[in-house]
C-alpha angles and dihedrals in degrees: 000000000000090000091053092055091049092049091052091048091052092048091053093048094051094049108121094230096144115041124172109242128195123233115253112263129212091257094053120105106236094217092050090046091053092046091051091049092049091050090048092048093050093046092048092047095236114171110251091239089066097052097086092045090054095041105048097064089053096055125095139181119002093353090058092048091050092051 
């Protein structure tokens, strides 16, 4: 049983909950940028209600204005 608890603790610690993300640049395709963010959010297990909060500061140009 002790090993099971340790394995769960390790799994929680290695979860990629906080990942550094780069701000969108002028050469980035907005649709591809959003798709990458969605894939990252799903992989990291971010709650959907946090996606916009994490996305908006990373946008630039027209995408930022649209948000």
